C-alpha positions in Angstrom: -5.4 -46.3 78.7 -8.1 -48.1 76.6 -7.1 -51.6 78.2 -6.5 -53.2 75.0 -4.4 -56.4 75.6 -1.0 -56.8 74.0 -0.9 -60.6 73.9 -4.3 -61.3 72.4 -5.6 -61.7 68.8 -8.0 -58.5 68.1 -11.5 -58.2 66.5 -12.0 -54.5 66.0 -14.9 -52.6 65.1 -15.5 -48.6 64.8 -17.8 -46.0 64.2 -21.0 -44.2 65.5 -22.7 -45.2 68.2 -26.1 -46.1 66.3 -27.9 -49.3 66.6 -27.4 -50.1 62.5 -23.8 -50.4 62.8 -24.4 -53.4 64.8 -21.8 -53.4 67.5 -23.9 -55.7 69.4 -23.4 -58.4 66.8 -19.5 -57.9 67.3 -19.7 -58.6 70.9 -22.1 -61.6 70.4 -20.0 -63.0 67.8 -16.9 -62.8 70.1 -18.8 -64.3 73.0 -19.5 -67.3 70.6 -15.5 -67.9 70.0 -15.3 -68.1 73.9 -12.1 -66.1 74.3 -10.4 -66.8 71.0 -10.4 -63.3 70.0 -10.9 -60.1 72.1 -13.1 -57.6 70.8 -12.1 -53.7 70.7 -15.0 -51.4 69.9 -14.5 -48.0 69.2 -17.6 -45.7 69.2 -18.7 -42.2 69.9 -20.7 -41.1 72.0 -20.9 -43.4 75.0 -22.9 -46.3 74.2 -24.2 -47.6 77.5 -26.1 -50.6 75.6 -22.7 -52.0 74.8 -21.6 -51.9 78.5 -24.8 -53.5 79.4 -24.2 -56.1 76.8 -20.6 -56.8 77.7 -21.8 -57.5 81.2 -24.8 -59.7 80.2 -22.3 -61.8 77.7 -19.8 -62.1 80.5 -16.7 -61.4 78.0 -13.7 -59.2 78.2 -14.0 -56.4 75.6 -12.4 -53.0 75.2 -14.8 -50.4 74.7 -13.3 -47.0 73.7 -15.7 -44.3 73.8 -13.7 -41.7 71.8 -12.6 -41.5 68.2 -8.9 -41.7 67.9 -7.7 -41.6 64.4 -4.4 -42.5 65.1 -5.5 -45.4 67.2 -7.7 -46.5 64.4 -4.5 -46.6 62.1 -2.5 -48.4 64.7 -4.9 -51.2 65.2 -5.7 -52.0 61.6 -2.0 -52.2 60.9 -0.9 -54.3 63.9 -0.3 -57.9 63.4 -2.4 -58.8 66.5 -5.5 -57.1 65.0 -6.6 -60.4 62.9 -10.1 -58.8 62.0 -11.8 -55.7 61.3 -15.3 -55.9 61.1 -17.9 -53.4 59.7 -21.2 -55.1 60.1 -23.7 -52.0 59.5 -27.0 -52.6 58.0 -27.5 -51.2 54.6 -24.6 -48.8 54.8 -25.0 -46.6 51.8 -21.4 -47.2 50.7 -18.6 -46.4 53.6 -14.8 -46.3 53.3 -14.0 -48.8 56.0 -12.8 -51.6 53.5 -10.6 -49.1 51.8 -9.1 -47.4 55.0 -8.5 -50.9 56.5 -6.8 -52.3 53.5 -4.5 -49.4 53.2 -3.4 -49.3 56.8 -3.4 -53.2 57.1 -0.7 -53.8 54.2 1.2 -56.7 54.9 0.5 -57.9 58.2 -2.9 -56.0 59.5 -6.4 -56.9 60.0 -8.7 -59.0 57.3 -12.0 -57.0 56.3 -15.2 -58.8 57.3 -18.2 -56.6 56.0 -22.0 -57.1 56.3 -24.0 -58.7 53.3 -26.0 -55.7 53.0 -25.7 -52.1 51.4 -22.6 -50.6 49.7 -20.1 -52.9 51.9 -20.5 -55.9 50.0 -20.0 -54.2 47.0 -16.4 -53.7 48.1 -15.7 -56.8 49.0 -15.4 -60.3 47.0 -16.0 -63.1 49.5 -12.7 -65.1 50.4 -10.8 -63.3 47.6 -10.0 -59.8 49.0 -12.1 -59.9 52.2 -15.1 -61.5 53.6 -18.9 -61.3 53.7 -21.0 -62.3 56.4 -24.6 -61.9 57.9 -24.8 -58.9 59.7 -27.8 -60.0 61.8 -26.3 -63.4 62.6 -23.8 -63.5 65.4 -23.1 -67.4 64.6 -22.4 -66.7 61.0 -19.8 -63.9 62.0 -18.2 -66.0 64.6 -17.8 -68.8 62.1 -16.3 -66.5 59.7 -13.9 -65.2 62.4 -13.0 -68.8 63.2 -12.3 -69.4 59.6 -9.8 -66.4 59.6 -8.1 -67.5 62.7 -7.3 -70.9 61.2 -5.9 -69.5 58.2 -2.4 -69.6 57.2 -0.1 -66.2 57.1 0.2 -67.1 53.4 -3.4 -67.5 53.0 -4.0 -64.1 55.0 -1.4 -62.6 52.8 -3.1 -63.1 49.7 -6.3 -61.6 51.0 -4.4 -58.7 52.0 -2.6 -58.2 48.5 -5.8 -58.5 46.7 -7.5 -56.2 48.9 -5.1 -53.5 48.5 -4.9 -53.9 44.6 -8.6 -53.4 44.6 -8.4 -50.2 46.6 -5.7 -49.1 44.1 -7.7 -50.2 41.1 -11.2 -48.8 42.0 -11.0 -46.2 44.8 -8.1 -43.8 44.2 -8.7 -40.3 42.8 -6.6 -41.3 39.9 -8.2 -44.4 39.0 -11.6 -42.7 39.5 -10.9 -40.0 37.3 -9.4 -42.1 34.3 -12.1 -44.7 34.4 -14.8 -41.7 34.1 -12.4 -40.2 31.0 -12.6 -43.6 29.3 -16.5 -43.9 29.7 -17.0 -40.6 28.5 -14.4 -40.3 25.4 -14.2 -44.3 24.4 -11.4 -43.1 21.9 -9.1 -42.7 24.9 -10.0 -46.0 26.9 -7.0 -47.6 26.0 -4.6 -45.1 26.9 -6.6 -44.4 30.0 -6.1 -47.8 31.0 -2.2 -48.0 30.4 -2.0 -44.6 32.5 -4.2 -46.3 35.4 -2.3 -49.4 35.3 1.1 -47.3 35.5 0.2 -45.2 38.4 -1.5 -48.0 40.3 2.0 -50.0 39.7 3.8 -46.9 41.2 1.3 -46.8 44.3 1.7 -50.4 44.7 5.6 -49.8 45.3 5.0 -47.3 47.6 2.3 -49.0 49.7 3.3 -52.6 49.5 6.9 -53.0 48.5 8.0 -50.2 50.9 5.9 -51.4 53.8 
């Protein structure tokens, strides 16, 4: 239905069809990689600018003008999806890094984010994802090329660190316990023990069982 190849490494990006999301940079970066990776961009509503850009660049790219949450989840956890890119300019926060990491687990996409706004606060470059210049397709292409050359062991370390960061910082339980520890310093140690115990249990559910 969406003409997504089953035998190619994929670069996936998704969101609203607005200029600051920089889906144009996603296509331009893919073009610079000369067929090494196939871009899949899911946006709503229909975005004529991307259709025109795909034609101008002369590349194969899957443009999905519908929001399909099941397809998002499938692509993020699929082993063929090498990179999930969120290159928005000054996105206030955005949950795409957390969403990607929870779905990707042991085999899915690695996160590449813009070096502006709240996204960069959720990714430590080279440790649990990658940070790139959102206005520079050459820099984005270099980052993707680096990921394509990584060993599976190296990718696994990135995925593992990314999921641990989600469980440590972005679950409801971790947020509540961190807030309690800050408001009531006397219970900080206990709150941290509880947080670590919950994180360990969630880790077994999400990682060890995947």
